[in-house]
C-alpha positions in Angstrom: 52.3 10.9 -70.9 54.8 8.3 -69.6 56.9 11.2 -68.3 54.1 12.2 -66.0 55.6 10.8 -62.8 52.4 11.1 -60.7 50.3 9.4 -63.3 52.9 6.6 -63.8 53.2 6.0 -60.1 49.4 5.8 -59.8 49.3 3.2 -62.6 52.1 1.2 -61.1 50.4 1.2 -57.7 47.1 0.0 -59.1 48.2 -2.4 -61.7 51.9 -3.2 -61.6 53.0 -3.0 -57.9 56.1 -5.1 -58.5 57.3 -3.6 -61.8 58.7 -0.2 -62.6 57.7 0.9 -66.0 60.0 3.5 -67.5 59.6 3.3 -71.3 56.9 2.8 -73.9 58.5 -0.5 -74.8 58.2 -1.8 -71.2 54.6 -0.6 -71.0 53.7 -2.4 -74.2 55.4 -5.6 -72.9 53.4 -5.7 -69.8 50.2 -4.3 -71.3 50.1 -5.4 -74.9 47.4 -4.2 -77.4 44.6 -6.7 -77.4 42.2 -7.7 -80.2 39.8 -10.6 -80.8 42.5 -13.0 -82.0 45.1 -12.3 -79.2 42.6 -12.1 -76.4 39.1 -13.6 -77.0 40.3 -16.2 -79.5 42.9 -17.6 -77.2 40.7 -18.4 -74.2 37.5 -20.2 -73.3 34.5 -18.2 -72.2 35.0 -19.5 -68.6 38.7 -18.4 -68.6 37.6 -14.8 -69.3 35.2 -14.6 -66.4 35.9 -13.8 -62.7 37.1 -16.9 -60.9 37.3 -18.9 -64.0 33.6 -19.9 -64.0 30.4 -18.5 -65.3 28.3 -16.4 -62.8 25.4 -18.1 -61.1 23.0 -15.3 -62.3 23.5 -12.9 -65.2 23.0 -12.5 -68.9 24.7 -13.8 -72.1 25.3 -11.2 -74.9 26.8 -11.3 -78.3 28.5 -8.8 -80.5 27.2 -7.7 -83.9 29.7 -10.0 -85.7 31.2 -7.3 -87.9 34.6 -9.0 -87.8 33.1 -12.1 -89.5 31.6 -13.9 -86.5 29.9 -12.7 -83.3 31.6 -13.0 -79.9 29.6 -14.4 -77.0 30.2 -13.2 -73.4 28.5 -13.1 -70.1 27.9 -10.5 -67.4 26.9 -11.2 -63.8 24.0 -9.3 -62.3 26.4 -7.3 -60.2 28.3 -6.2 -63.3 25.0 -5.2 -65.0 23.9 -3.1 -62.0 27.0 -0.9 -62.6 25.2 0.4 -65.7 22.6 2.0 -63.4 25.3 4.5 -62.4 26.0 5.4 -66.0 22.3 5.9 -66.7 21.9 8.2 -63.7 25.0 10.1 -64.7 23.6 10.5 -68.2 20.3 11.8 -66.8 21.9 14.4 -64.7 24.9 15.6 -66.7 24.3 14.8 -70.4 20.6 15.5 -70.5 18.6 17.8 -68.2 16.2 15.0 -67.1 16.0 16.0 -63.4 12.7 17.8 -62.8 11.3 17.2 -66.3 8.9 14.6 -67.7 10.8 12.5 -70.2 9.8 9.7 -72.5 12.8 7.6 -73.5 12.6 6.1 -77.0 14.9 3.1 -76.7 15.8 2.5 -80.4 18.9 0.4 -79.8 18.7 -3.1 -81.4 17.0 -5.5 -79.0 17.7 -9.1 -78.5 21.0 -10.7 -77.6 23.0 -7.5 -78.1 23.9 -5.7 -74.8 23.0 -2.1 -75.2 19.2 -2.2 -75.8 18.4 -4.5 -72.9 20.9 -3.0 -70.5 19.8 0.5 -71.4 16.2 -0.4 -70.7 16.9 -2.0 -67.3 18.8 1.1 -66.1 17.1 4.0 -67.9 13.6 3.1 -66.7 14.5 4.6 -63.4 15.2 8.0 -65.0 12.0 8.3 -67.1 9.2 6.5 -68.9 10.8 4.2 -71.5 9.4 2.4 -74.5 11.4 -0.3 -76.2 11.1 0.1 -79.9 14.3 -1.3 -81.3 15.1 -0.3 -84.9 11.4 0.0 -85.9 10.8 3.4 -87.3 7.1 2.9 -87.9 6.5 2.1 -84.2 8.7 5.0 -83.2 6.6 7.5 -85.1 3.4 5.9 -83.8 4.5 6.4 -80.1 5.5 10.0 -80.8 2.2 10.8 -82.4 0.2 9.1 -79.6 2.0 10.9 -76.8 2.4 14.3 -78.6 4.6 17.3 -77.7 3.6 17.6 -74.0 6.6 15.4 -73.0 10.3 15.8 -73.6 11.8 13.0 -75.6 15.2 11.3 -75.3 15.9 9.4 -78.5 18.7 6.8 -78.1 20.0 4.6 -80.9 22.6 4.1 -83.6 23.5 7.2 -85.6 22.0 6.1 -88.9 18.7 5.2 -87.3 18.5 8.4 -85.2 19.3 10.4 -88.4 16.5 8.6 -90.3 14.0 9.3 -87.5 14.8 13.0 -87.3 15.0 13.6 -91.1 11.8 11.6 -91.8 9.7 13.3 -89.1 8.2 16.0 -91.3 7.1 13.4 -93.9 5.3 11.7 -91.0 3.4 14.8 -90.1 5.6 15.5 -87.0 6.6 19.2 -86.6 9.9 18.9 -84.7 9.6 22.6 -83.7 6.8 21.7 -81.4 8.7 19.0 -79.7 11.7 18.8 -77.4 14.1 16.0 -78.5 17.4 15.2 -77.0 19.6 12.5 -78.5 22.2 10.0 -77.2 23.8 7.7 -79.7 26.7 5.3 -80.0 27.9 2.1 -81.5 29.0 3.8 -84.7 30.9 6.9 -85.6 29.5 9.9 -87.3 30.8 13.0 -89.1 30.3 16.6 -88.0 27.8 17.2 -90.7 25.6 14.6 -89.0 25.7 16.6 -85.8 25.1 19.9 -87.6 22.0 18.5 -89.3 20.5 17.3 -86.0 21.3 20.6 -84.3 19.7 22.5 -87.2 16.5 20.4 -87.0 16.2 20.0 -83.2 17.8 23.3 -82.0 21.2 24.2 -80.7 20.1 23.8 -77.1 19.4 20.1 -77.5 
């Protein structure tokens, strides 16, 4: 990759205009690997924001704390609006939402975590959205009330999405009568997870 002259020149032009990077060692010196201890732990919240001060308007978020303690950060309104572009791209390229009536089941965790709130703010322009969080009872209630006349986009963490799909039959929901698409993230999954969803939802989902 480093030997790709065009790519290297592009990186140099954008990020290192006064430094010629020729080796992996030089690249690592000027762009070291960052983790919580070497990056977030070394600086104040203000030092990590644009201009060294918190934005006038925006939102605070925190991480899940899987490393032992949650990390708090802030995004300006302008930064949050960038997510609208990602939601529009998702609607057009990842899911065939253009020209179809979709109900979006927002099953990301809600609260001070970023995804659920940000996803709602942007995805509501792409379809009708209901914020359910990780509440499987309410998720099934909404599906039963609205029925199979709409297409559904189920978004959430892999274990929760799996639980919804695999528990649908026990709730009296015949998935063959419904159109479900899925977008997930936040955690990894194995290929067997994908195979199971494709088997239950159909390969064209």
